[in-house]
C-alpha positions as YAML, in Angstrom:
chain: A
units: angstrom
residues:
- id: 1
  name: UNK
  ca: [72.04, 64.00, 3.84]
- id: 2
  name: UNK
  ca: [72.96, 66.57, 6.39]
- id: 3
  name: UNK
  ca: [72.04, 65.25, 9.84]
- id: 4
  name: UNK
  ca: [71.43, 68.75, 11.27]
- id: 5
  name: UNK
  ca: [71.84, 67.48, 14.83]
- id: 6
  name: UNK
  ca: [71.27, 71.05, 16.06]
- id: 7
  name: UNK
  ca: [68.16, 72.56, 14.49]
- id: 8
  name: UNK
  ca: [66.29, 75.76, 15.27]
- id: 9
  name: UNK
  ca: [62.88, 75.38, 16.97]
- id: 10
  name: UNK
  ca: [60.93, 76.55, 13.92]
- id: 11
  name: UNK
  ca: [62.49, 73.86, 11.70]
- id: 12
  name: UNK
  ca: [61.85, 71.23, 14.37]
- id: 13
  name: UNK
  ca: [58.19, 72.23, 14.59]
- id: 14
  name: UNK
  ca: [57.83, 72.29, 10.79]
- id: 15
  name: UNK
  ca: [59.16, 68.73, 10.59]
- id: 16
  name: UNK
  ca: [56.85, 67.58, 13.39]
- id: 17
  name: UNK
  ca: [53.82, 69.04, 11.61]
- id: 18
  name: UNK
  ca: [54.89, 67.54, 8.27]
- id: 19
  name: UNK
  ca: [55.15, 64.14, 9.96]
- id: 20
  name: UNK
  ca: [51.58, 64.62, 11.22]
- id: 21
  name: UNK
  ca: [50.44, 65.11, 7.61]
- id: 22
  name: UNK
  ca: [49.89, 68.89, 7.79]
- id: 23
  name: UNK
  ca: [49.88, 70.89, 4.54]
- id: 24
  name: UNK
  ca: [51.87, 74.10, 3.98]
- id: 25
  name: UNK
  ca: [48.69, 76.09, 4.61]
- id: 26
  name: UNK
  ca: [48.05, 74.38, 7.95]
- id: 27
  name: UNK
  ca: [51.68, 74.77, 9.05]
- id: 28
  name: UNK
  ca: [51.60, 78.46, 8.13]
- id: 29
  name: UNK
  ca: [48.46, 78.98, 10.20]
- id: 30
  name: UNK
  ca: [49.86, 77.16, 13.22]
- id: 31
  name: UNK
  ca: [53.19, 79.03, 13.12]
- id: 32
  name: UNK
  ca: [51.72, 82.44, 12.27]
- id: 33
  name: UNK
  ca: [53.11, 82.96, 8.76]
- id: 34
  name: UNK
  ca: [51.56, 83.52, 5.36]
- id: 35
  name: UNK
  ca: [51.28, 80.44, 3.15]
- id: 36
  name: UNK
  ca: [53.74, 81.94, 0.64]
- id: 37
  name: UNK
  ca: [56.34, 82.59, 3.33]
- id: 38
  name: UNK
  ca: [55.88, 79.09, 4.72]
- id: 39
  name: UNK
  ca: [56.48, 77.54, 1.29]
- id: 40
  name: UNK
  ca: [59.79, 79.42, 1.14]
- id: 41
  name: UNK
  ca: [60.73, 78.19, 4.63]
- id: 42
  name: UNK
  ca: [59.84, 74.62, 3.65]
- id: 43
  name: UNK
  ca: [61.91, 74.85, 0.48]
- id: 44
  name: UNK
  ca: [64.90, 76.11, 2.48]
- id: 45
  name: UNK
  ca: [64.39, 73.33, 5.04]
- id: 46
  name: UNK
  ca: [64.35, 70.63, 2.35]
- id: 47
  name: UNK
  ca: [67.56, 72.01, 0.88]
- id: 48
  name: UNK
  ca: [69.22, 72.20, 4.30]
- id: 49
  name: UNK
  ca: [68.55, 68.56, 5.19]
- id: 50
  name: UNK
  ca: [69.23, 67.31, 1.66]
- id: 51
  name: UNK
  ca: [65.78, 66.09, 0.55]
- id: 52
  name: UNK
  ca: [63.61, 66.91, -2.45]
- id: 53
  name: UNK
  ca: [60.07, 66.97, -1.12]
- id: 54
  name: UNK
  ca: [57.70, 66.55, 1.82]
- id: 55
  name: UNK
  ca: [57.71, 62.76, 1.67]
- id: 56
  name: UNK
  ca: [61.49, 62.49, 1.89]
- id: 57
  name: UNK
  ca: [61.54, 65.13, 4.64]
- id: 58
  name: UNK
  ca: [59.14, 63.05, 6.73]
- id: 59
  name: UNK
  ca: [61.22, 59.90, 6.25]
- id: 60
  name: UNK
  ca: [64.37, 61.87, 7.16]
- id: 61
  name: UNK
  ca: [62.68, 63.20, 10.30]
- id: 62
  name: UNK
  ca: [61.42, 59.77, 11.39]
- id: 63
  name: UNK
  ca: [64.88, 58.27, 10.94]
- id: 64
  name: UNK
  ca: [66.41, 61.09, 12.96]
- id: 65
  name: UNK
  ca: [63.88, 60.67, 15.79]
- id: 66
  name: UNK
  ca: [64.42, 56.91, 15.79]
- id: 67
  name: UNK
  ca: [68.19, 57.33, 16.10]
- id: 68
  name: UNK
  ca: [67.81, 59.92, 18.86]
- id: 69
  name: UNK
  ca: [65.43, 57.81, 20.95]
- id: 70
  name: UNK
  ca: [67.04, 54.41, 20.42]
- id: 71
  name: UNK
  ca: [68.43, 53.01, 23.68]
- id: 72
  name: UNK
  ca: [72.18, 52.79, 23.91]
- id: 73
  name: UNK
  ca: [73.36, 49.25, 23.26]
- id: 74
  name: UNK
  ca: [74.57, 47.37, 26.30]
- id: 75
  name: UNK
  ca: [78.32, 46.97, 26.50]
- id: 76
  name: UNK
  ca: [79.30, 43.43, 25.54]
- id: 77
  name: UNK
  ca: [81.07, 41.28, 28.05]
- id: 78
  name: UNK
  ca: [84.82, 41.46, 27.52]
- id: 79
  name: UNK
  ca: [86.18, 38.51, 25.61]
- id: 80
  name: UNK
  ca: [89.77, 38.12, 24.46]
- id: 81
  name: UNK
  ca: [88.59, 36.05, 21.49]
- id: 82
  name: UNK
  ca: [85.84, 38.45, 20.37]
- id: 83
  name: UNK
  ca: [85.86, 38.70, 16.59]
- id: 84
  name: UNK
  ca: [83.41, 39.49, 13.78]
- id: 85
  name: UNK
  ca: [81.49, 36.27, 13.03]
- id: 86
  name: UNK
  ca: [82.84, 34.51, 9.96]
- id: 87
  name: UNK
  ca: [79.34, 34.22, 8.51]
- id: 88
  name: UNK
  ca: [78.43, 37.89, 8.88]
- id: 89
  name: UNK
  ca: [76.91, 39.07, 5.63]
- id: 90
  name: UNK
  ca: [73.85, 40.49, 3.96]
- id: 91
  name: UNK
  ca: [71.24, 38.71, 6.09]
- id: 92
  name: UNK
  ca: [72.92, 39.72, 9.34]
- id: 93
  name: UNK
  ca: [73.11, 43.32, 8.15]
- id: 94
  name: UNK
  ca: [69.43, 43.22, 7.22]
- id: 95
  name: UNK
  ca: [68.60, 42.19, 10.79]
- id: 96
  name: UNK
  ca: [70.96, 44.71, 12.36]
- id: 97
  name: UNK
  ca: [69.92, 47.59, 10.07]
- id: 98
  name: UNK
  ca: [67.27, 47.01, 7.40]
- id: 99
  name: UNK
  ca: [66.80, 45.43, 3.98]
- id: 100
  name: UNK
  ca: [67.42, 48.72, 2.17]
- id: 101
  name: UNK
  ca: [70.85, 49.13, 3.76]
- id: 102
  name: UNK
  ca: [71.76, 45.48, 3.28]
- id: 103
  name: UNK
  ca: [70.78, 45.32, -0.39]
- id: 104
  name: UNK
  ca: [72.39, 48.62, -1.34]
- id: 105
  name: UNK
  ca: [72.33, 49.21, -5.10]
- id: 106
  name: UNK
  ca: [70.99, 45.67, -5.59]
- id: 107
  name: UNK
  ca: [67.68, 46.95, -4.23]
- id: 108
  name: UNK
  ca: [67.20, 48.88, -7.48]
- id: 109
  name: UNK
  ca: [66.99, 45.60, -9.41]
- id: 110
  name: UNK
  ca: [63.88, 44.40, -7.55]
- id: 111
  name: UNK
  ca: [60.51, 45.86, -6.70]
- id: 112
  name: UNK
  ca: [58.16, 47.91, -8.90]
- id: 113
  name: UNK
  ca: [59.70, 49.90, -11.75]
- id: 114
  name: UNK
  ca: [63.16, 48.45, -11.17]
- id: 115
  name: UNK
  ca: [66.11, 48.61, -13.53]
- id: 116
  name: UNK
  ca: [64.86, 45.61, -15.49]
- id: 117
  name: UNK
  ca: [61.65, 47.47, -16.28]
- id: 118
  name: UNK
  ca: [63.62, 50.53, -17.39]
- id: 119
  name: UNK
  ca: [65.87, 48.41, -19.59]
- id: 120
  name: UNK
  ca: [62.80, 46.89, -21.25]
- id: 121
  name: UNK
  ca: [61.53, 50.36, -22.14]
- id: 122
  name: UNK
  ca: [64.87, 51.32, -23.63]
- id: 123
  name: UNK
  ca: [65.04, 48.21, -25.79]
- id: 124
  name: UNK
  ca: [61.54, 48.94, -27.08]
- id: 125
  name: UNK
  ca: [62.50, 52.55, -27.76]
- id: 126
  name: UNK
  ca: [59.63, 53.76, -25.58]
- id: 127
  name: UNK
  ca: [60.33, 57.15, -23.96]
- id: 128
  name: UNK
  ca: [59.18, 57.88, -20.41]
- id: 129
  name: UNK
  ca: [56.73, 60.77, -20.20]
- id: 130
  name: UNK
  ca: [56.26, 62.96, -17.16]
- id: 131
  name: UNK
  ca: [53.40, 60.89, -15.77]
- id: 132
  name: UNK
  ca: [55.45, 57.69, -15.97]
- id: 133
  name: UNK
  ca: [58.42, 59.32, -14.27]
- id: 134
  name: UNK
  ca: [56.19, 60.60, -11.45]
- id: 135
  name: UNK
  ca: [54.50, 57.21, -11.09]
- id: 136
  name: UNK
  ca: [57.83, 55.45, -10.94]
- id: 137
  name: UNK
  ca: [59.15, 57.87, -8.30]
- id: 138
  name: UNK
  ca: [56.11, 57.24, -6.07]
- id: 139
  name: UNK
  ca: [56.32, 53.46, -6.49]
- id: 140
  name: UNK
  ca: [60.04, 53.42, -5.69]
- id: 141
  name: UNK
  ca: [59.45, 55.54, -2.57]
- id: 142
  name: UNK
  ca: [56.92, 52.98, -1.35]
- id: 143
  name: UNK
  ca: [59.34, 50.13, -2.13]
- id: 144
  name: UNK
  ca: [62.12, 51.89, -0.24]
- id: 145
  name: UNK
  ca: [59.81, 52.46, 2.73]
- id: 146
  name: UNK
  ca: [58.98, 48.73, 2.75]
- id: 147
  name: UNK
  ca: [62.66, 47.75, 2.61]
- id: 148
  name: UNK
  ca: [63.52, 50.19, 5.40]
- id: 149
  name: UNK
  ca: [60.52, 49.27, 7.54]
- id: 150
  name: UNK
  ca: [59.22, 52.86, 7.47]
- id: 151
  name: UNK
  ca: [55.60, 51.83, 7.99]
- id: 152
  name: UNK
  ca: [54.56, 55.26, 9.27]
- id: 153
  name: UNK
  ca: [55.11, 56.64, 5.77]
- id: 154
  name: UNK
  ca: [51.99, 54.81, 4.59]
- id: 155
  name: UNK
  ca: [50.03, 56.15, 7.56]
- id: 156
  name: UNK
  ca: [51.09, 59.67, 6.62]
- id: 157
  name: UNK
  ca: [49.80, 59.10, 3.07]
- id: 158
  name: UNK
  ca: [46.58, 57.70, 4.46]
- id: 159
  name: UNK
  ca: [45.98, 60.58, 6.86]
- id: 160
  name: UNK
  ca: [46.78, 63.07, 4.09]
- id: 161
  name: UNK
  ca: [44.18, 61.48, 1.79]
- id: 162
  name: UNK
  ca: [46.91, 60.54, -0.70]
- id: 163
  name: UNK
  ca: [46.73, 56.77, -0.16]
- id: 164
  name: UNK
  ca: [43.34, 56.32, -1.81]
- id: 165
  name: UNK
  ca: [44.28, 58.58, -4.74]
- id: 166
  name: UNK
  ca: [47.55, 56.71, -5.21]
- id: 167
  name: UNK
  ca: [45.82, 53.33, -5.09]
- id: 168
  name: UNK
  ca: [43.23, 54.50, -7.65]
- id: 169
  name: UNK
  ca: [46.01, 55.42, -10.08]
- id: 170
  name: UNK
  ca: [48.14, 52.32, -9.46]
- id: 171
  name: UNK
  ca: [46.72, 49.16, -7.85]
- id: 172
  name: UNK
  ca: [50.24, 47.88, -7.16]
- id: 173
  name: UNK
  ca: [51.00, 51.02, -5.17]
- id: 174
  name: UNK
  ca: [47.76, 50.40, -3.29]
- id: 175
  name: UNK
  ca: [49.00, 46.92, -2.42]
- id: 176
  name: UNK
  ca: [52.30, 48.36, -1.19]
- id: 177
  name: UNK
  ca: [50.49, 50.90, 1.00]
- id: 178
  name: UNK
  ca: [48.21, 48.24, 2.48]
- id: 179
  name: UNK
  ca: [51.22, 46.02, 3.26]
- id: 180
  name: UNK
  ca: [53.00, 48.93, 4.96]
- id: 181
  name: UNK
  ca: [49.90, 49.86, 6.98]
- id: 182
  name: UNK
  ca: [49.34, 46.26, 8.07]
- id: 183
  name: UNK
  ca: [52.96, 45.66, 9.03]
- id: 184
  name: UNK
  ca: [52.96, 48.94, 10.96]
- id: 185
  name: UNK
  ca: [49.93, 47.93, 13.01]
- id: 186
  name: UNK
  ca: [47.54, 50.36, 11.30]
- id: 187
  name: UNK
  ca: [45.03, 47.58, 10.68]
- id: 188
  name: UNK
  ca: [41.90, 49.75, 10.60]
- id: 189
  name: UNK
  ca: [43.37, 52.04, 7.94]
- id: 190
  name: UNK
  ca: [44.56, 49.01, 5.97]
- id: 191
  name: UNK
  ca: [41.10, 47.43, 6.06]
- id: 192
  name: UNK
  ca: [39.43, 50.62, 4.83]
- id: 193
  name: UNK
  ca: [41.91, 50.95, 1.97]
- id: 194
  name: UNK
  ca: [41.41, 47.28, 0.99]
- id: 195
  name: UNK
  ca: [37.67, 47.91, 0.85]
- id: 196
  name: UNK
  ca: [38.30, 50.89, -1.44]
- id: 197
  name: UNK
  ca: [40.53, 48.85, -3.71]
- id: 198
  name: UNK
  ca: [37.87, 46.16, -4.02]
- id: 199
  name: UNK
  ca: [35.08, 48.64, -4.80]
- id: 200
  name: UNK
  ca: [34.93, 48.79, -8.61]
- id: 201
  name: UNK
  ca: [32.22, 51.47, -8.47]
- id: 202
  name: UNK
  ca: [34.70, 54.13, -7.37]
- id: 203
  name: UNK
  ca: [36.43, 54.17, -10.74]
- id: 204
  name: UNK
  ca: [39.73, 52.77, -9.51]
- id: 205
  name: UNK
  ca: [41.83, 50.57, -11.75]
- id: 206
  name: UNK
  ca: [40.94, 46.92, -11.34]
- id: 207
  name: UNK
  ca: [42.96, 44.99, -8.78]
- id: 208
  name: UNK
  ca: [43.60, 41.31, -9.40]
- id: 209
  name: UNK
  ca: [43.02, 38.25, -7.27]
- id: 210
  name: UNK
  ca: [46.74, 37.77, -6.66]
- id: 211
  name: UNK
  ca: [47.07, 41.28, -5.26]
- id: 212
  name: UNK
  ca: [44.08, 40.72, -2.97]
- id: 213
  name: UNK
  ca: [45.59, 37.40, -1.86]
- id: 214
  name: UNK
  ca: [48.85, 39.12, -0.89]
- id: 215
  name: UNK
  ca: [47.09, 41.77, 1.18]
- id: 216
  name: UNK
  ca: [45.01, 39.13, 2.97]
- id: 217
  name: UNK
  ca: [48.10, 36.98, 3.59]
- id: 218
  name: UNK
  ca: [50.03, 39.86, 5.14]
- id: 219
  name: UNK
  ca: [47.06, 40.69, 7.36]
- id: 220
  name: UNK
  ca: [46.71, 37.11, 8.52]
- id: 221
  name: UNK
  ca: [50.45, 36.76, 9.18]
- id: 222
  name: UNK
  ca: [50.46, 39.91, 11.33]
- id: 223
  name: UNK
  ca: [47.16, 39.52, 13.18]
- id: 224
  name: UNK
  ca: [46.76, 35.76, 13.73]
- id: 225
  name: UNK
  ca: [48.73, 33.78, 16.27]
- id: 226
  name: UNK
  ca: [50.75, 30.69, 15.50]
- id: 227
  name: UNK
  ca: [53.26, 30.03, 12.75]
- id: 228
  name: UNK
  ca: [50.57, 28.41, 10.60]
- id: 229
  name: UNK
  ca: [49.23, 31.93, 9.95]
- id: 230
  name: UNK
  ca: [52.40, 32.72, 8.01]
- id: 231
  name: UNK
  ca: [51.88, 29.87, 5.54]
- id: 232
  name: UNK
  ca: [49.78, 31.78, 2.94]
- id: 233
  name: UNK
  ca: [52.36, 34.59, 2.83]
- id: 234
  name: UNK
  ca: [55.20, 32.09, 2.60]
- id: 235
  name: UNK
  ca: [53.51, 30.34, -0.31]
- id: 236
  name: UNK
  ca: [53.11, 33.62, -2.18]
- id: 237
  name: UNK
  ca: [56.78, 34.46, -1.61]
- id: 238
  name: UNK
  ca: [57.93, 31.01, -2.75]
- id: 239
  name: UNK
  ca: [55.70, 30.75, -5.85]
- id: 240
  name: UNK
  ca: [58.05, 30.83, -8.86]
- id: 241
  name: UNK
  ca: [55.20, 31.29, -11.31]
- id: 242
  name: UNK
  ca: [54.00, 34.50, -9.70]
- id: 243
  name: UNK
  ca: [54.60, 38.03, -10.96]
- id: 244
  name: UNK
  ca: [58.20, 38.91, -9.97]
- id: 245
  name: UNK
  ca: [57.22, 42.24, -8.38]
- id: 246
  name: UNK
  ca: [54.37, 40.68, -6.39]
- id: 247
  name: UNK
  ca: [56.66, 37.88, -5.28]
- id: 248
  name: UNK
  ca: [59.32, 40.38, -4.16]
- id: 249
  name: UNK
  ca: [56.73, 42.36, -2.18]
- id: 250
  name: UNK
  ca: [55.74, 39.10, -0.49]
- id: 251
  name: UNK
  ca: [59.38, 38.26, 0.35]
- id: 252
  name: UNK
  ca: [59.99, 41.71, 1.87]
- id: 253
  name: UNK
  ca: [56.78, 41.45, 3.91]
- id: 254
  name: UNK
  ca: [57.75, 37.93, 5.02]
- id: 255
  name: UNK
  ca: [61.11, 39.26, 6.27]
- id: 256
  name: UNK
  ca: [59.33, 41.82, 8.46]
- id: 257
  name: UNK
  ca: [56.84, 39.25, 9.77]
- id: 258
  name: UNK
  ca: [59.62, 36.84, 10.77]
- id: 259
  name: UNK
  ca: [61.52, 39.71, 12.35]
- id: 260
  name: UNK
  ca: [58.46, 40.83, 14.34]
- id: 261
  name: UNK
  ca: [57.87, 37.26, 15.53]
- id: 262
  name: UNK
  ca: [61.51, 37.03, 16.61]
- id: 263
  name: UNK
  ca: [62.47, 34.28, 14.17]
- id: 264
  name: UNK
  ca: [65.91, 35.63, 13.16]
- id: 265
  name: UNK
  ca: [67.02, 32.56, 11.20]
- id: 266
  name: UNK
  ca: [63.85, 32.62, 9.09]
- id: 267
  name: UNK
  ca: [64.23, 36.39, 8.57]
- id: 268
  name: UNK
  ca: [67.81, 35.81, 7.37]
- id: 269
  name: UNK
  ca: [66.56, 33.29, 4.82]
- id: 270
  name: UNK
  ca: [63.96, 35.78, 3.57]
- id: 271
  name: UNK
  ca: [66.66, 38.45, 3.18]
- id: 272
  name: UNK
  ca: [68.83, 36.01, 1.24]
- id: 273
  name: UNK
  ca: [65.86, 35.14, -0.97]
- id: 274
  name: UNK
  ca: [65.38, 38.81, -1.87]
- id: 275
  name: UNK
  ca: [69.09, 39.09, -2.68]
- id: 276
  name: UNK
  ca: [68.71, 36.06, -4.96]
- id: 277
  name: UNK
  ca: [65.86, 37.83, -6.77]
- id: 278
  name: UNK
  ca: [68.06, 40.91, -7.21]
- id: 279
  name: UNK
  ca: [70.97, 38.83, -8.50]
- id: 280
  name: UNK
  ca: [68.69, 37.07, -11.00]
- id: 281
  name: UNK
  ca: [67.54, 40.48, -12.29]
- id: 282
  name: UNK
  ca: [71.14, 41.63, -12.59]
- id: 283
  name: UNK
  ca: [71.97, 38.54, -14.65]
- id: 284
  name: UNK
  ca: [68.97, 39.23, -16.88]
- id: 285
  name: UNK
  ca: [70.24, 42.74, -17.49]
- id: 286
  name: UNK
  ca: [73.64, 41.40, -18.50]
- id: 287
  name: UNK
  ca: [71.97, 38.90, -20.83]
- id: 288
  name: UNK
  ca: [70.27, 41.91, -22.47]
- id: 289
  name: UNK
  ca: [73.69, 43.49, -23.03]
- id: 290
  name: UNK
  ca: [73.43, 45.88, -20.06]
- id: 291
  name: UNK
  ca: [76.09, 45.79, -17.37]
- id: 292
  name: UNK
  ca: [74.68, 47.71, -14.39]
- id: 293
  name: UNK
  ca: [77.67, 47.07, -12.12]
- id: 294
  name: UNK
  ca: [81.32, 47.48, -13.20]
- id: 295
  name: UNK
  ca: [83.48, 44.38, -13.01]
- id: 296
  name: UNK
  ca: [86.65, 46.40, -12.84]
- id: 297
  name: UNK
  ca: [87.53, 50.07, -12.69]
- id: 298
  name: UNK
  ca: [90.54, 52.28, -13.28]
- id: 299
  name: UNK
  ca: [91.21, 55.17, -10.93]
- id: 300
  name: UNK
  ca: [91.60, 58.50, -12.74]
- id: 301
  name: UNK
  ca: [95.15, 59.84, -12.50]
- id: 302
  name: UNK
  ca: [95.73, 63.51, -11.58]
- id: 303
  name: UNK
  ca: [95.91, 65.67, -14.69]
- id: 304
  name: UNK
  ca: [93.95, 63.19, -16.79]
- id: 305
  name: UNK
  ca: [91.64, 65.93, -18.00]
- id: 306
  name: UNK
  ca: [94.52, 68.03, -19.25]
- id: 307
  name: UNK
  ca: [96.22, 65.03, -20.86]
- id: 308
  name: UNK
  ca: [93.02, 64.11, -22.70]
- id: 309
  name: UNK
  ca: [92.71, 67.66, -24.03]
- id: 310
  name: UNK
  ca: [96.32, 67.57, -25.29]
- id: 311
  name: UNK
  ca: [95.76, 64.24, -27.04]
- id: 312
  name: UNK
  ca: [92.63, 65.61, -28.68]
- id: 313
  name: UNK
  ca: [94.51, 68.67, -29.93]
- id: 314
  name: UNK
  ca: [97.31, 66.47, -31.29]
- id: 315
  name: UNK
  ca: [94.79, 64.32, -33.15]
- id: 316
  name: UNK
  ca: [93.16, 67.37, -34.69]
- id: 317
  name: UNK
  ca: [96.52, 68.74, -35.81]
- id: 318
  name: UNK
  ca: [97.33, 65.62, -37.86]
...
């Protein structure tokens, strides 16, 4: 995505208002434009920064603000033997950056609506309709926000009134939003959303006991003092008989909890556990005859396109 380090004041203000949860109508009123004109400006802004919609624009803006306001790292003491640690790997990158960066493409194998789910649909011959595609896109956005630690994304959904609607359509998405809100310190919003999820009279899809247990465990791990408060969340993350997606949500939440409590070694182990889940999913895909990652590749030689066309013509002439 284009970083747009230098941005005009109008675009800056539009992004700020989007991050506050303002609609196109509200932004237009605040900036003195018609709603139609503002929608055009927003479309041009999304294209300029390389995003597809309001949600991605807000995440882009928050990342940009975080980078701009992050304190400069202190210069390390000079050492003639300074080298990259021999053990530097995925877990260290997860601590230095985030789980999303550390997992890379492997992150697509875990979480709701991952590649394993898609492969299952293909094998059954079940096509994805528009509603399923939209649902998957929303669920994957929430999963990415959890991996990246973008907790404010859930608060934006909550303030915009979208969190309750999303949870009513998909209980698992509701669980993801509650976890994000809780981990971000938005405990009051999380509690209200949990109450909504548990209220069967509102017509929402039923949420199971395991989902409720995960939300309670995350809340206890964040709010209560002492390492014993983490035990329920740890048990959910370690339970091999649990739903894979629910287990993976618990592992990602456990990583953030350990990180917040400044237990780097435990956070590293949680990151490695999520990688193990992703690797297991990749192996399942290969067992189904699907190879999601190439084992070897051949670089295309210059002129390959022309050579292929000549070979095709020669074959037709025979």
